[in-house]
C-alpha positions as CSV (number, residue, x, y, z in Angstrom):
1,M,27.0,-26.4,-18.5
2,P,24.1,-25.9,-16.1
3,S,23.5,-22.4,-14.9
4,P,24.7,-21.4,-11.3
5,Y,21.3,-19.7,-10.9
6,Q,19.1,-22.8,-11.5
7,S,18.8,-23.5,-7.8
8,L,19.2,-20.3,-5.8
9,W,17.4,-18.8,-2.9
10,L,17.6,-15.5,-1.1
11,Y,16.6,-15.0,2.5
12,L,15.6,-11.8,4.2
13,H,15.7,-11.6,8.0
14,F,14.2,-8.6,9.9
15,P,15.5,-8.7,13.4
16,L,13.6,-5.8,14.8
17,L,10.3,-6.4,12.8
18,A,7.8,-5.8,15.5
19,L,9.7,-2.8,17.0
20,E,10.1,-1.0,13.7
21,A,6.3,-1.9,12.8
22,R,5.4,-0.2,16.1
23,F,7.6,3.0,16.2
24,G,8.3,3.5,12.6
25,E,10.8,6.5,11.9
26,V,10.9,7.1,15.6
27,A,13.2,4.1,16.0
28,Q,15.9,5.8,14.2
29,S,16.3,8.9,16.3
30,R,15.2,7.7,19.7
31,S,15.7,5.0,22.1
32,V,12.8,2.5,21.9
33,L,12.0,-1.0,23.3
34,L,9.2,-3.5,23.3
35,T,8.3,-5.4,26.4
36,A,7.4,-9.1,26.6
37,S,4.0,-10.5,27.3
38,D,4.9,-10.4,31.2
39,G,5.3,-6.6,30.8
40,R,8.5,-6.7,32.9
41,T,11.3,-7.7,30.5
42,V,12.7,-6.3,27.4
43,K,11.9,-8.3,24.2
44,Q,13.4,-6.0,21.5
45,C,15.4,-2.8,21.5
46,N,17.0,-0.6,18.8
47,A,20.7,0.2,18.4
48,L,20.4,3.5,20.3
49,A,19.0,1.7,23.3
50,Q,21.6,-1.1,23.0
51,A,24.5,1.5,22.8
52,Q,23.4,2.6,26.4
53,G,23.5,-1.1,27.6
54,V,19.8,-2.2,27.2
55,K,19.8,-5.8,26.0
56,P,16.8,-8.3,25.3
57,G,15.9,-10.3,28.3
58,M,16.8,-7.5,30.7
59,T,14.2,-6.4,33.3
60,L,12.4,-3.3,32.3
61,R,13.3,-1.5,35.8
62,T,17.0,-2.0,34.8
63,A,16.4,-0.7,31.3
64,Y,14.9,2.5,32.8
65,C,18.0,2.9,35.0
66,L,20.3,2.9,31.9
67,V,18.2,5.2,29.5
68,D,16.5,8.3,30.6
69,N,14.4,9.0,27.5
70,V,13.1,5.9,26.1
71,A,9.8,5.1,24.3
72,Q,8.1,1.6,25.4
73,A,5.4,-0.3,24.0
74,S,4.1,-3.9,24.3
75,Y,5.1,-6.6,21.9
76,S,2.3,-7.6,19.4
77,A,2.6,-11.0,17.4
78,E,-0.4,-9.9,15.4
79,L,1.3,-6.6,14.3
80,E,4.5,-8.5,13.5
81,A,2.8,-11.0,11.3
82,A,0.9,-8.2,9.5
83,Q,4.1,-6.3,8.8
84,L,5.8,-9.5,7.5
85,R,3.1,-9.9,5.0
86,N,3.2,-6.2,4.0
87,L,6.9,-6.8,3.3
88,A,6.2,-10.0,1.2
89,V,3.6,-7.6,-0.9
90,I,6.7,-5.4,-1.6
91,C,8.9,-8.4,-2.5
92,Y,6.1,-9.9,-4.7
93,Q,6.7,-7.1,-7.4
94,Y,10.0,-8.8,-8.1
95,C,9.7,-12.6,-7.1
96,A,6.7,-14.8,-7.6
97,D,7.6,-17.6,-5.3
98,I,7.8,-16.1,-1.6
99,R,7.7,-18.1,1.6
100,L,6.7,-16.6,5.0
101,C,9.1,-17.8,7.6
102,A,7.5,-16.5,10.6
103,P,8.2,-14.6,12.6
104,L,10.9,-12.6,11.2
105,G,11.9,-13.9,7.7
106,L,11.0,-14.1,4.0
107,S,12.4,-16.9,1.7
108,L,12.5,-15.9,-2.0
109,E,13.2,-18.5,-4.9
110,V,15.2,-16.2,-7.1
111,G,16.9,-18.5,-9.7
112,S,14.1,-18.6,-12.1
113,M,13.6,-14.8,-11.7
114,L,17.0,-13.4,-12.6
115,R,16.6,-13.5,-16.4
116,W,13.7,-11.1,-16.1
117,H,15.8,-8.5,-14.1
118,G,19.0,-8.5,-16.0
119,G,21.0,-10.7,-13.6
120,L,21.7,-11.3,-9.9
121,D,23.3,-7.9,-9.0
122,A,20.4,-5.9,-10.7
123,F,17.9,-8.2,-9.0
124,I,19.5,-7.5,-5.6
125,D,19.7,-3.7,-6.2
126,V,16.1,-3.3,-7.0
127,L,14.9,-5.6,-4.1
128,E,17.1,-3.8,-1.6
129,S,16.0,-0.5,-2.8
130,A,12.4,-1.3,-2.1
131,I,13.1,-2.9,1.2
132,K,15.2,0.2,2.4
133,H,12.3,2.4,1.3
134,S,10.0,0.6,3.7
135,G,12.1,1.5,6.6
136,H,13.0,-1.9,8.0
137,G,16.4,-3.1,8.8
138,Y,17.3,-6.3,7.3
139,Q,20.0,-9.1,7.0
140,L,20.3,-10.7,3.4
141,A,22.1,-13.9,2.2
142,L,22.0,-16.1,-0.8
143,G,22.0,-20.0,-0.7
144,H,21.7,-22.9,-3.0
145,T,19.1,-24.4,-0.4
146,P,16.4,-22.2,1.3
147,L,17.8,-23.4,4.9
148,A,21.4,-22.4,4.0
149,A,20.3,-18.9,2.9
150,R,18.3,-18.6,6.2
151,L,21.2,-19.6,8.5
152,L,23.6,-17.3,6.7
153,A,21.2,-14.4,6.8
154,E,20.2,-14.9,10.5
155,N,23.9,-15.0,11.6
156,R,24.9,-11.9,9.7
157,A,27.0,-13.7,7.4
158,G,25.8,-11.3,4.6
159,W,26.6,-14.1,2.0
160,R,26.1,-13.1,-1.6
161,V,28.3,-15.5,-3.5
162,I,27.0,-18.3,-5.7
163,D,30.0,-20.7,-5.3
164,A,28.3,-23.7,-3.6
165,P,31.5,-25.2,-2.1
166,A,32.4,-21.9,-0.7
167,E,29.0,-21.6,0.7
168,Q,29.2,-25.0,2.5
169,Q,32.5,-24.0,4.1
170,Q,30.9,-20.7,5.4
171,L,28.2,-22.8,6.9
172,A,30.7,-25.2,8.4
173,K,31.9,-22.4,10.7
174,L,28.5,-21.9,12.4
175,S,28.1,-23.2,15.9
176,I,25.4,-25.7,16.8
177,T,23.6,-22.8,18.6
178,Q,23.5,-20.8,15.4
179,L,21.9,-23.7,13.2
180,A,18.4,-23.5,14.5
181,L,18.5,-27.2,15.2
182,P,15.0,-28.7,15.9
183,L,16.2,-29.8,19.3
184,E,15.5,-29.0,22.8
185,A,18.1,-27.2,25.1
186,R,19.1,-30.2,26.8
187,D,19.9,-32.1,23.5
188,I,21.9,-29.0,22.4
189,R,24.0,-29.3,25.6
190,S,24.2,-33.1,25.1
191,L,25.8,-32.4,21.6
192,A,28.3,-29.8,23.0
193,A,29.3,-32.2,25.9
194,M,30.0,-34.9,23.0
195,G,32.5,-32.3,21.4
196,L,30.2,-31.5,18.6
197,K,30.2,-27.8,18.6
198,T,30.1,-26.7,15.1
199,L,28.4,-27.8,11.9
200,Q,31.7,-29.2,10.6
201,Q,31.9,-31.5,13.5
202,L,28.2,-32.6,13.1
203,R,29.0,-33.6,9.6
204,Q,31.8,-35.8,10.6
205,A,29.6,-37.6,13.1
206,P,28.0,-40.9,11.9
207,R,24.4,-39.9,10.9
208,S,23.0,-43.2,12.0
209,E,24.2,-42.6,15.6
210,L,22.9,-39.0,15.5
211,G,19.6,-40.1,14.3
212,Y,19.3,-42.9,16.8
213,R,20.1,-40.5,19.7
214,F,18.4,-37.3,18.7
215,G,15.8,-38.3,16.3
216,Q,15.2,-38.0,12.3
217,A,14.4,-34.3,12.5
218,L,18.0,-33.4,13.2
219,I,19.2,-35.6,10.1
220,D,16.5,-34.0,7.9
221,H,17.7,-30.4,9.2
222,L,21.3,-31.3,8.1
223,N,20.3,-32.7,4.8
224,A,18.3,-29.6,4.0
225,L,21.5,-27.6,4.1
226,Q,22.6,-29.4,1.0
227,K,19.4,-30.4,-0.7
228,P,16.5,-28.0,-1.2
229,R,13.6,-28.2,1.1
230,E,10.9,-25.7,1.2
231,L,10.6,-23.5,4.2
232,G,7.6,-21.6,5.7
233,E,4.2,-20.9,4.2
234,R,3.6,-19.9,0.6
235,F,2.7,-16.3,0.4
236,Q,-0.3,-15.3,-1.8
237,L,-1.6,-11.8,-2.4
238,P,-4.8,-11.0,-0.5
239,P,-7.9,-10.3,-2.6
240,C,-8.2,-6.7,-1.2
241,Y,-6.2,-4.3,0.6
242,D,-7.5,-3.7,4.2
243,E,-4.8,-2.9,6.8
244,R,-4.7,-1.3,10.2
245,L,-1.9,0.3,12.0
246,E,-1.7,0.6,15.8
247,L,0.0,3.8,17.1
248,W,2.4,3.5,20.0
249,H,1.1,6.6,21.5
250,E,-2.1,8.6,21.2
251,V,-2.2,11.2,18.4
252,A,-4.3,14.3,19.3
253,A,-3.5,16.6,16.2
254,A,-5.0,15.4,13.0
255,D,-2.2,16.7,10.7
256,A,0.3,14.6,12.8
257,L,-1.4,11.5,11.5
258,I,0.1,12.0,8.0
259,F,3.4,10.3,9.1
260,P,1.9,6.8,10.2
261,I,-0.6,7.1,7.1
262,K,2.3,7.3,4.7
263,R,3.4,3.8,6.0
264,L,0.0,2.4,5.0
265,L,0.0,4.3,1.7
266,H,3.5,2.8,0.8
267,G,2.0,-0.6,1.5
268,L,-1.0,0.0,-0.7
269,D,1.2,1.3,-3.4
270,A,3.2,-2.1,-3.5
271,Y,-0.1,-4.1,-3.3
272,L,-1.7,-2.3,-6.3
273,N,1.7,-2.5,-8.3
274,A,1.8,-6.2,-7.5
275,R,-1.6,-6.6,-8.9
276,Q,-1.6,-4.2,-11.7
277,L,-4.6,-2.3,-10.3
278,S,-5.6,1.1,-9.6
279,T,-7.9,2.5,-6.9
280,G,-10.6,5.4,-7.0
281,K,-11.1,5.8,-3.3
282,L,-9.1,5.5,0.0
283,C,-11.3,4.7,3.1
284,F,-9.5,5.6,6.4
285,S,-11.0,4.8,9.9
286,L,-9.6,6.6,12.8
287,A,-10.1,4.6,16.0
288,H,-10.3,6.4,19.5
289,R,-10.5,5.2,23.1
290,E,-14.2,6.0,23.6
291,A,-15.5,8.1,20.7
292,P,-16.9,6.4,17.7
293,V,-14.6,5.8,14.7
294,T,-13.9,8.7,12.6
295,P,-14.2,8.0,9.0
296,L,-12.1,9.9,6.3
297,T,-12.7,9.3,2.5
298,I,-10.2,10.4,-0.1
299,Q,-11.6,10.6,-3.6
300,L,-8.9,9.7,-6.3
301,N,-8.6,9.9,-10.0
302,S,-6.5,8.5,-12.8
303,A,-4.0,11.2,-12.3
304,S,-3.5,10.4,-8.6
305,R,-1.1,7.4,-8.6
306,G,1.4,6.3,-6.1
307,S,1.9,7.0,-2.3
308,Q,3.4,10.4,-2.8
309,S,0.4,11.7,-4.7
310,W,-1.9,10.3,-2.3
311,A,-0.1,11.7,0.7
312,V,-0.6,15.2,-0.6
313,L,-4.4,14.5,-0.8
314,V,-4.6,13.0,2.6
315,A,-2.7,15.9,4.2
316,L,-5.2,18.4,2.7
317,A,-8.1,16.3,3.9
318,L,-6.5,16.1,7.5
319,E,-6.3,20.0,7.7
320,R,-10.1,20.3,7.6
321,L,-10.7,17.3,10.2
322,T,-11.5,17.9,13.7
323,L,-10.7,14.8,16.0
324,P,-13.3,14.1,18.8
325,E,-10.6,12.3,20.6
326,P,-6.8,11.4,20.3
327,V,-6.4,8.4,17.6
328,L,-5.2,4.9,18.6
329,I,-5.5,3.0,15.5
330,I,-5.4,3.8,11.8
331,G,-7.3,1.7,9.4
332,L,-7.0,1.8,5.5
333,R,-9.3,0.2,2.9
334,A,-9.0,0.7,-0.7
335,E,-12.2,0.8,-2.8
336,A,-13.2,0.9,-6.3
337,L,-10.3,-1.4,-7.6
338,T,-9.9,-1.6,-11.3
339,A,-7.6,-2.7,-13.9
340,R,-4.7,-0.4,-14.5
341,D,-4.6,1.2,-17.8
342,A,-1.6,0.7,-20.1
343,I,0.7,3.7,-19.9
344,N,1.2,5.2,-23.3
345,E,3.4,7.9,-24.4
346,D,1.7,11.4,-24.9
347,L,2.7,12.0,-28.4
348,L,0.6,15.1,-29.0
349,G,0.8,16.6,-25.6
350,D,-2.9,16.5,-25.0
351,R,-3.0,14.2,-22.0
352,R,-1.0,16.3,-19.6
353,P,-3.6,19.3,-19.3
354,Q,-6.4,16.9,-18.7
355,A,-4.3,15.0,-16.0
356,E,-3.3,18.2,-14.3
357,A,-7.1,19.3,-14.3
358,Q,-8.0,15.9,-12.6
359,H,-5.3,16.4,-10.1
360,L,-6.4,19.9,-9.3
361,L,-10.1,18.6,-8.9
362,A,-8.9,15.8,-6.4
363,M,-6.9,18.4,-4.5
364,L,-9.8,20.6,-4.3
365,A,-12.1,17.8,-3.1
366,S,-9.6,16.8,-0.4
367,K,-9.2,20.4,0.8
368,L,-13.0,21.4,0.9
369,G,-14.8,17.9,0.9
370,N,-16.5,16.2,-2.1
371,Q,-19.9,17.9,-1.2
372,S,-18.3,21.4,-1.7
373,I,-17.0,20.6,-5.2
374,Q,-19.5,19.8,-7.9
375,Q,-19.3,18.9,-11.6
376,P,-21.9,18.5,-14.5
377,N,-23.5,15.1,-14.9
378,A,-25.4,14.0,-17.7
379,G,-28.7,12.1,-17.2
380,A,-31.1,10.1,-19.2
381,D,-34.0,12.5,-19.2
382,W,-34.7,14.4,-22.5
383,R,-35.9,17.4,-20.6
384,P,-33.0,19.8,-20.4
385,A,-33.5,20.9,-16.9
386,L,-33.1,17.3,-15.8
387,A,-30.7,16.0,-18.4
388,S,-27.7,18.0,-16.9
389,R,-27.3,18.9,-13.3
390,P,-24.4,19.5,-10.9
391,V,-23.5,16.7,-8.6
392,A,-20.7,16.1,-6.1
393,V,-17.4,14.9,-7.2
394,G,-17.2,11.2,-7.7
395,Q,-21.0,10.8,-8.0
396,T,-21.3,11.1,-11.8
397,T,-23.2,8.3,-13.6
398,G,-21.3,8.6,-17.0
399,A,-24.5,8.7,-18.9
400,S,-24.6,10.9,-22.1
401,Y,-27.1,12.7,-24.2
402,A,-27.2,12.7,-28.0
403,R,-28.1,16.4,-28.8
404,A,-25.8,19.4,-28.5
405,Q,-26.9,21.6,-25.7
406,P,-24.6,23.4,-23.1
407,A,-23.4,21.2,-20.0
408,L,-24.8,23.8,-17.7
409,L,-28.0,25.8,-18.2
410,L,-29.3,29.0,-16.7
411,A,-30.9,28.7,-13.4
412,Q,-34.1,30.3,-14.9
413,P,-34.9,30.7,-18.7
414,E,-34.6,34.4,-19.7
415,P,-37.1,36.2,-22.1
416,I,-35.4,37.3,-25.4
417,D,-36.4,38.9,-28.6
418,P,-35.8,36.2,-31.5
419,T,-35.0,38.9,-34.0
420,H,-31.6,39.5,-32.1
421,Y,-30.4,36.2,-33.0
422,H,-29.4,34.2,-36.1
423,A,-30.6,30.5,-35.9
424,L,-27.8,28.1,-36.8
425,S,-29.6,24.8,-36.2
426,G,-33.1,23.6,-35.2
427,P,-35.8,23.6,-34.4
428,E,-35.4,20.4,-32.1
429,R,-38.7,19.6,-30.5
430,I,-38.8,18.1,-27.1
431,A,-42.3,16.9,-25.9
432,V,-43.3,15.1,-22.8
433,P,-46.9,13.8,-22.4
434,A,-49.1,15.0,-19.5
435,W,-49.0,11.6,-17.8
436,A,-45.2,12.2,-17.2
437,Q,-45.3,15.8,-16.3
438,P,-48.4,17.8,-15.1
439,G,-49.5,20.0,-17.9
440,G,-47.1,18.3,-20.4
441,F,-43.9,19.7,-21.7
442,Q,-43.3,21.0,-25.3
443,R,-40.5,23.4,-26.6
444,D,-38.5,23.9,-29.7
445,Y,-34.9,24.4,-29.2
446,Y,-32.3,26.3,-31.6
447,R,-28.8,26.8,-31.4
448,A,-28.2,30.5,-32.2
449,W,-25.7,33.1,-32.7
450,H,-25.8,36.3,-30.8
451,P,-24.0,39.1,-32.7
452,K,-23.9,41.6,-29.9
453,S,-22.2,39.4,-27.3
454,R,-20.5,37.4,-30.0
455,S,-21.5,34.0,-28.5
456,Y,-23.5,31.0,-29.2
457,H,-26.8,30.7,-27.1
458,W,-29.2,27.9,-26.7
459,I,-32.7,29.3,-27.2
460,S,-36.3,27.9,-27.0
461,R,-39.9,28.6,-28.2
462,H,-42.4,27.5,-25.7
463,R,-45.8,26.3,-26.4
464,D,-47.4,29.9,-25.8
465,G,-44.9,31.3,-28.5
466,R,-42.6,33.2,-26.3
467,W,-38.9,32.9,-26.7
468,Y,-36.3,32.2,-23.9
469,R,-32.6,31.9,-23.6
470,E,-31.7,28.6,-21.7
471,G,-28.1,28.4,-21.9
472,V,-24.8,29.7,-23.4
473,F,-22.1,27.4,-25.1
474,A,-18.7,27.9,-23.8
């Protein structure tokens, strides 16, 4: 017996996508609306505005008469399309075949994915949890064809039943204005004048007559409700993450930018999870009306993963940032993308202290700036003073040296009496010819124990026979 999931699609419809992309969390607590391209009519409005009488298509002047405190911005098709792609990135973690049904929908082929998620209910639960976390309202429906799922979702049917006959009965109740027919308005009126007002009545009409009068596109549309036909454009993950967010009002305080930045970080987190990548650097660009773009770079490490950890580092960096002008647009580009390491269990408990140290280093760098935090870096030069030197965080080369010497040396060698030491290893002679350094370089190094301080020192004998302490082992 064939599985009922072999041919199954899920459709997500986002009725207020552009409005929520523009206003974010503000749309949940305040009346907001978007104006059409003419700047005089309402294109989208949230539930709070609708509760006060505002409707799409209404003039902006009338809307202002109904609502006192309302936030308004212009509709942006580019922002809407970008947000639809971001939602596709979120869904890509759970489904491989996604179609962009612009401007407001996503079509997902889920029949082949359910065995990887433990069944239909488990799949829908995890998908809805991710979509809700994005902050967008949606309408969801299942269908045995992509078009059936789309119509049920767009018309708020909320259909989640896999019974195909029952699904067709539910579709049969839809009116011809709810079917998204590929016809002009005058043809829709002609169908209604002929008494064909529902899908059920359209199905009873002779197909040949409908095709002759209204064209083959209508017949193909009706057939697509029973036989699968792909919708929209196949979505593919972009090769890199480079997104921007236009703010609906100017933001003058740097610390207030953390709220819209969290939306960008959530999208980045979904993108990296979908591609199983990690990033070592976040590059923000804050655009102003007249002043040059303000850059903001956040250095990450392996212990900083996920939007919540990143948000903490960004908040610390914003505290020390001074804006020349209010910000209009925030851009985010992720650099240093690398393959994500496999997560292994910490059997002996030795990874957690290292992770905490790396996280502390990242927080200090975000708070004070990379140039204010230095760490030792090993070089390829055999001369001790040049083999290890402090550099800014994130600028280490990863080189190593073979000999055992302290990571950090004294700023200036200190004269010592060699009789106060017990040599443990050495001598190790390091010599550089005169062509590499004026006057040449020759010293004999020892690892020695200093009984008085009860510590290990790194001492040297210079060419003139004098002894010096050059470093202390931790």
